[in-house]
C-alpha positions in Angstrom: -14.5 -29.1 14.5 -16.3 -31.7 12.0 -14.5 -34.5 10.8 -15.7 -33.8 7.4 -14.0 -30.5 7.6 -10.5 -31.4 9.2 -8.5 -32.6 6.1 -7.5 -30.1 3.7 -7.6 -31.0 -0.2 -4.5 -30.0 -2.3 -6.6 -28.7 -5.6 -7.1 -25.6 -3.6 -5.1 -22.6 -3.5 -5.6 -21.8 -0.1 -4.3 -25.1 1.2 -0.9 -24.7 -1.0 -0.7 -21.0 0.8 -1.3 -22.7 4.1 1.4 -25.1 3.6 3.9 -22.0 3.1 2.9 -20.4 5.6 3.2 -22.6 8.1 7.2 -24.3 7.2 8.7 -20.7 6.0 11.4 -20.2 8.8 13.2 -16.9 9.3 16.3 -18.5 8.8 14.7 -19.4 5.2 14.4 -15.7 4.3 18.0 -14.8 2.4 19.5 -11.5 4.4 18.9 -9.7 1.3 15.3 -9.9 2.1 15.0 -9.1 5.3 17.3 -6.2 5.4 15.1 -4.9 2.5 11.6 -5.8 4.5 13.1 -3.6 7.4 13.8 -1.2 5.1 10.4 -0.9 4.0 9.1 -0.8 7.7 11.3 2.0 8.2 9.6 3.8 5.3 6.1 3.2 6.7 7.2 4.3 9.8 8.6 7.4 8.9 4.9 8.2 7.0 3.2 7.1 9.9 4.8 9.9 12.3 4.3 12.5 9.1 0.8 11.7 9.2 0.0 12.2 12.5 0.3 16.3 12.1 -3.3 15.8 9.5 -6.9 16.4 10.5 -8.0 12.9 9.0 -5.4 11.1 11.5 -6.4 13.3 14.4 -10.4 12.4 13.6 -10.3 9.1 13.0 -8.2 8.6 16.4 -11.4 10.2 18.1 -13.8 8.0 16.4 -11.6 4.7 17.5 -11.0 6.0 20.8 -14.8 6.0 21.6 -14.9 2.3 19.7 -12.3 1.2 22.1 -13.5 2.4 25.1 -11.0 1.4 28.3 -9.5 -1.3 26.3 -5.7 0.2 25.9 -3.9 -3.2 24.6 -1.8 -1.8 21.6 0.1 1.5 21.3 -0.8 3.8 18.2 2.5 5.1 16.5 3.3 8.9 17.5 -0.2 9.4 18.6 0.9 8.6 22.5 -2.5 6.5 23.1 -3.2 2.6 23.2 -6.6 1.0 21.8 -7.8 -2.3 21.7 -5.7 -4.6 19.2 -8.2 -4.5 16.2 -8.9 -0.9 16.6 -4.8 0.0 16.9 -4.5 -1.9 13.5 -6.8 0.1 11.9 -5.2 3.2 13.1 -1.9 2.0 12.2 -2.9 1.7 9.3 -4.3 5.1 8.2 -1.3 6.4 9.2 0.5 4.4 7.3 -1.5 4.8 4.1 -3.2 8.1 4.8 -0.4 10.5 2.9 -0.6 7.9 0.1 3.6 7.7 0.3 3.8 4.1 1.3 5.5 1.2 -0.7 4.0 -0.2 -3.6 4.2 -3.4 -5.9 4.2 -2.5 -9.6 2.4 -5.6 -11.1 0.3 -6.4 -8.0 -0.8 -2.6 -7.8 -0.4 -3.0 -4.0 0.6 -0.9 -1.0 1.2 -4.6 0.8 3.5 -2.7 3.9 0.3 -0.5 4.8 -2.3 -3.3 6.1 0.6 -6.2 6.8 2.9 -3.9 9.4 -0.3 -2.9 11.6 -1.7 -6.6 11.8 1.8 -8.3 12.3 2.3 -5.4 15.2 -0.9 -5.7 16.7 -1.0 -9.6 16.8 2.6 -9.5 18.0 2.2 -7.2 20.7 -0.8 -8.8 22.0 0.8 -12.4 22.1 4.5 -11.4 23.1 5.7 -12.4 19.9 9.9 -11.8 19.3 11.1 -9.6 16.3 12.3 -12.7 14.5 8.3 -13.9 14.7 7.1 -10.4 13.7 9.6 -10.0 10.3 9.1 -13.4 9.4 5.4 -12.8 9.4 5.8 -9.6 7.5 7.8 -10.7 4.8 5.3 -13.9 4.4 2.6 -11.8 3.9 4.4 -9.3 1.3 4.9 -12.2 -0.6 1.1 -13.7 -0.7 -0.2 -10.3 -0.6 2.0 -9.4 -4.2 1.3 -12.5 -6.0 -2.6 -12.4 -4.9 -2.6 -8.7 -6.1 -0.8 -9.8 -9.5 -3.2 -12.4 -10.5 -5.8 -9.9 -11.2 -3.2 -7.9 -13.5 -4.7 -4.4 -12.7 -8.5 -5.6 -13.1 -10.0 -4.9 -9.7 -9.4 -1.3 -10.0 -10.9 -1.3 -13.4 -14.1 -2.5 -11.9 -13.9 -0.5 -9.0 -12.3 -2.4 -6.2 -9.2 -1.5 -4.1 -6.6 -4.3 -3.9 -4.7 -3.1 -1.0 -7.9 -3.5 1.5 -9.5 -6.3 -0.4 -6.3 -8.2 -1.3 -4.5 -7.2 1.8 -7.2 -8.8 4.1 -5.9 -12.5 2.6 -2.5 -11.6 3.0 -2.6 -9.9 7.0 -4.7 -13.2 7.5 -1.9 -15.8 6.7 0.7 -13.6 8.3 -1.7 -13.5 11.5 -2.8 -16.9 11.2 0.9 -17.9 11.7 1.2 -15.5 14.6 -1.8 -17.1 16.1 -0.1 -20.4 15.1 -2.9 -21.7 13.5 -2.8 -25.7 12.0 -3.1 -25.7 8.2 -6.7 -26.8 8.3 -7.3 -23.7 11.0 -5.6 -21.3 8.5 -8.0 -22.2 5.7 -10.9 -21.6 7.0 -9.1 -18.2 8.0 -8.9 -17.8 4.6 -12.2 -18.3 3.7 -13.8 -16.5 6.5 -12.1 -13.5 5.6 -13.4 -13.7 2.0 -16.5 -12.4 3.3 -15.4 -9.4 5.1 -12.3 -8.2 2.5 -13.3 -4.8 1.3 -12.5 -1.7 -0.3 -14.5 0.3 -3.0 -12.4 3.1 -5.1 -15.5 5.2 -5.5 -13.3 7.8 -2.9 -11.9 8.8 -6.5 -15.2 10.6 -7.4 -14.9 13.0 -4.5 -11.2 13.0 -2.7 -13.3 10.9 0.0 -10.8 9.7 2.9 -12.2 6.2 2.7 -9.3 4.6 1.3 -6.8 5.9 4.1 -9.1 3.2 6.3 -8.4 0.3 3.8 -5.1 -1.2 5.1 -6.0 -1.0 8.4 -9.8 -2.5 7.9 -7.9 -5.4 6.3 -5.7 -6.2 9.0 -8.8 -5.8 11.8 -10.7 -8.3 9.4 -7.9 -11.0 9.3 -7.5 -10.7 12.9 -11.4 -11.3 13.3 -11.0 -14.2 10.3 -8.0 -16.1 12.7 -9.7 -15.9 15.9 -12.5 -17.4 14.6 -11.2 -19.8 12.7 -9.1 -20.6 16.1 -11.9 -21.5 17.7 -13.3 -24.1 15.2 -15.5 -21.4 12.5 -15.8 -23.0 9.3 -14.8 -21.4 6.0 -15.5 -21.8 2.7 -12.4 -24.1 0.8 -12.0 -22.4 -2.8 -11.4 -19.2 -1.2 -9.9 -17.8 -4.6 -10.7 -19.9 -7.3 -14.5 -21.1 -6.6 -17.7 -20.1 -8.5 -17.7 -17.3 -5.6 -14.7 -17.4 -4.5 -12.2 -13.6 -4.4 -11.7 -13.3 -8.5 -14.8 -14.8 -9.5 -17.2 -12.6 -7.6 -15.5 -9.4 -8.2 -13.9 -9.8 -11.7 -16.5 -11.8 -13.1 -13.6 -13.8 -15.0 -12.0 -17.3 -15.0 -8.6 -17.3 -13.0 -6.7 -20.4 -13.8 -6.4 -22.6 -10.6 -3.0 -24.2 -12.0 -1.6 -20.8 -12.6 -2.3 -19.1 -9.2 -0.7 -22.5 -7.5 1.9 -21.9 -9.4 2.4 -18.5 -8.4 2.2 -19.8 -5.0 4.4 -22.5 -4.8 7.2 -20.1 -5.4 6.8 -18.4 -2.4 10.5 -19.0 -0.1 12.0 -19.9 -3.6 11.6 -15.9 -5.2 11.1 -13.2 -3.6 8.5 -10.2 -4.7 9.6 -8.6 -1.6 12.2 -7.2 -3.3 10.3 -5.8 -6.4 8.4 -4.0 -3.7 8.8 -0.3 -4.7 9.5 2.9 -2.5 7.2 6.1 -3.3 9.7 9.2 -4.1 6.7 11.2 -4.5 3.7 11.4 -1.8 1.1 10.7 -4.5 -0.6 8.0 -6.3 1.7 5.6 -8.0 0.4 6.3 -11.1 1.2 9.7 -11.3 4.6 9.4 -11.0 6.7 9.3 -14.2 4.2 11.9 -15.4 5.5 14.2 -12.5 9.4 13.2 -13.0 8.9 14.4 -16.6 7.3 17.6 -15.8 10.4 18.1 -13.4 12.7 18.1 -15.7 10.9 20.0 -18.3 10.8 22.6 -15.4 13.8 23.4 -15.9 13.9 24.4 -19.1 10.7 26.1 -20.0 9.1 29.3 -18.5 5.3 28.2 -17.9 4.4 31.6 -19.0 5.1 30.6 -22.4 3.1 27.1 -22.4 0.3 26.7 -24.8 -1.1 23.4 -24.1 0.0 20.2 -22.1 -0.6 16.4 -22.7 0.2 13.9 -20.3 0.4 10.2 -21.7 -0.1 7.4 -19.1 -1.0 3.9 -19.6 -4.9 3.0 -20.4 -5.0 1.3 -17.6 -4.7 3.9 -15.0 -6.8 6.7 -16.7 -9.9 5.8 -14.7 -7.8 6.5 -11.3 -6.0 9.4 -12.1 -7.4 11.3 -14.8 -11.3 11.1 -14.5 -13.2 12.9 -14.4 -11.8 15.5 -15.9 -13.4 18.4 -14.4 -12.4 17.5 -10.8 -8.6 16.1 -12.0 -8.1 19.6 -13.3 -9.2 21.2 -10.1 -8.7 19.1 -7.0 -11.1 19.8 -4.2 -8.8 18.5 -1.9 -5.6 16.9 -1.0 -6.5 13.5 -1.8 -7.8 14.6 -5.3 -4.7 16.7 -5.8 -2.7 13.1 -4.7 -4.8 10.9 -7.4 -4.4 14.1 -10.4 -2.4 13.8 -13.3 -3.1 17.3 -14.7 -2.5 18.7 -11.0 0.6 17.0 -10.5 2.1 18.1 -13.6 1.4 21.5 -13.3 3.0 21.5 -9.9 6.3 20.0 -11.2 6.3 22.0 -14.1 5.6 25.1 -11.6 7.9 24.0 -9.0 10.3 21.1 -10.1 8.8 18.9 -7.3 6.1 17.2 -5.4 6.5 17.3 -2.0 3.9 17.0 1.1 4.2 20.8 0.7 1.6 20.1 -2.3 -0.5 18.6 0.0 -1.5 21.9 1.2 -5.0 23.6 0.6 -2.5 26.1 -0.5 -1.0 24.9 -3.2 -4.1 23.1 -4.6 -6.2 26.0 -4.5 -3.2 28.4 -6.2 -4.0 30.1 -9.6 -1.5 29.4 -11.4 -1.2 26.0 -10.6 -5.1 25.5 -11.8 -4.5 27.4 -15.0 -1.5 25.0 -15.9 -3.4 22.0 -14.6 -6.6 23.3 -16.8 -4.4 23.4 -20.1 -3.4 19.2 -19.5 -5.3 16.7 -21.7 -4.5 12.8 -20.7 -4.1 10.5 -23.3 -3.7 6.5 -23.3 -0.3 5.7 -24.2 -0.3 2.5 -26.4 3.9 2.1 -25.9 3.3 1.6 -22.0 4.1 -1.5 -20.4 1.6 -1.4 -18.1 1.2 -3.1 -15.1 4.7 -3.9 -15.5 5.9 -0.5 -15.1 4.1 3.2 -14.5 5.4 5.1 -17.3 4.4 8.8 -17.9 4.8 11.2 -20.8 4.6 15.0 -21.1 4.5 16.9 -23.9 4.5 20.7 -23.9 3.4 23.4 -26.7 4.8 26.4 -26.6 3.4 29.6 -27.8 5.6 29.8 -30.1 5.2 26.2 -31.3 7.7 24.8 -30.1 7.6 21.5 -28.6 9.2 19.8 -25.4 8.9 16.6 -24.0 10.4 14.2 -21.8 9.0 10.5 -21.2 10.1 8.2 -18.0 9.4 4.6 -19.6 10.2 2.9 -16.2 9.2 5.0 -13.2 11.3 5.7 -9.9 11.0 3.6 -7.3 9.9 0.2 -10.0 13.0 -3.0 -9.7 15.2 -2.0 -12.4 14.9 2.1 -10.7 14.7 0.9 -7.3 14.9 3.3 -4.4 18.0 2.4 -2.4 17.6 1.4 1.2 20.1 4.7 2.0 17.6 6.3 0.7 14.6 4.9 2.3 16.6 6.2 5.5 16.7 9.8 3.8 13.1 9.8 3.1 12.3 8.5 7.2 14.7 11.3 8.1 12.8 13.6 6.5 9.1 12.7 7.2 10.3 11.9 10.6 11.7 15.6 11.8 8.5 17.6 12.0 7.9 15.5 15.0 10.6 13.9 16.4 14.3 15.1 17.5 17.2 13.6 16.1 17.9 11.2 18.5 14.3 9.4 19.0 14.0 8.8 15.0 17.9 7.6 15.2 17.1 5.1 18.2 13.7 3.6 16.0 15.8 3.3 13.1 18.2 1.6 14.9 15.6 -0.8 16.8 13.9 -1.4 13.6 17.3 -2.5 11.5 17.8 -4.7 14.7 14.4 -5.7 14.9 15.2 -9.4 15.2 16.9 -9.2 18.3 14.1 -6.5 19.7 9.9 -7.6 20.3 6.8 -6.3 18.8 6.0 -4.9 22.2 9.4 -3.2 22.6 9.1 -1.5 19.0 5.2 -0.5 19.4 6.1 1.1 22.9 9.0 2.7 21.5 6.8 4.2 18.4 4.2 5.4 20.7 
């Protein structure tokens, strides 16, 4: 490496991140944080097994089996096959994120586990890492991803970028770089390299395309690529985040205070955003949860045949994602459109009192009664929403007799002040794995993840396969 590229300048945000990444030790992570992280891993694994039953998983696997050829390094969760290190990370990311049932950091608006767990498992399996290694790298990645996402304050979505793929690539780079034991200098370059690889378009919202499902795994494989290039001396830009064409200015066209960003990163290892990551109680975009829950409560007291019209109040910052275009949201053409539709989710919950995996079946999202109810839903921006801190929602139903029924969920379930408990995560995991795993195998996987520090990445992946 050239001498002029071998020393890091402390003014760069990437340098702050690198220092934190390489100094964090397993024992620095509080027991409460480690326990929650293991339950987030368990949640993701359960979702991955549930996803194996869907067409998107099977077709994606066929594509990556062709790409991997005869290389079989890393097991794929629940599919009984192994692929190359990077291709396995892509597929495992698709499985974790494919049902949009995976965890979300509300302020960062990012599904951090969906990219990080595939990245650390792929790297960990090939490198022979211990359970302590992968758990430490995973928590480190969570802390980076959530902070990088929070800096944008929801703005990535507004201009059409999906932070789970975009920001996830940088967090995965930090986690994978730690596992590959990069120097601080190399890790800084790796973050700069992945700046040219990070991606994730929100265009899927227009027609329910499958591309969002691939974003987390693509972030993981981009990170593994960038880290390996940096390890061998490839040079990346230094001002990865704050530069003239760095992450935020190139994607948002906005100035981001370097001082504030460095402060956010400097708190890694001192405060723990992992504890603020929300587990999803509903298999749909987190932005629809509060309205879905409000409609489920109203289901108990109203007759849907007597409904005249419905108003759904949501934060202005989520309108583009779950309310527009209006026609598509009121008549979803596929399961993905259904998961990102306030009108459909409200209709489904008014009709059945819940939104579960059954709501993603074609028979459900084409049901005439549900569609008739969805057609009555008008989405409006809620000026009282505390977004992005919370993803609130309110449903107001006017009946044919003129009476009004309403319910507001000011704080969505899963938010840090209404958390899904670790015990509830276990229940969700068992429900998701019940159709595909025996009770004994599901229990064995659960116990292994809950004691991951005494296992290895390879042992866990072989059990999951």
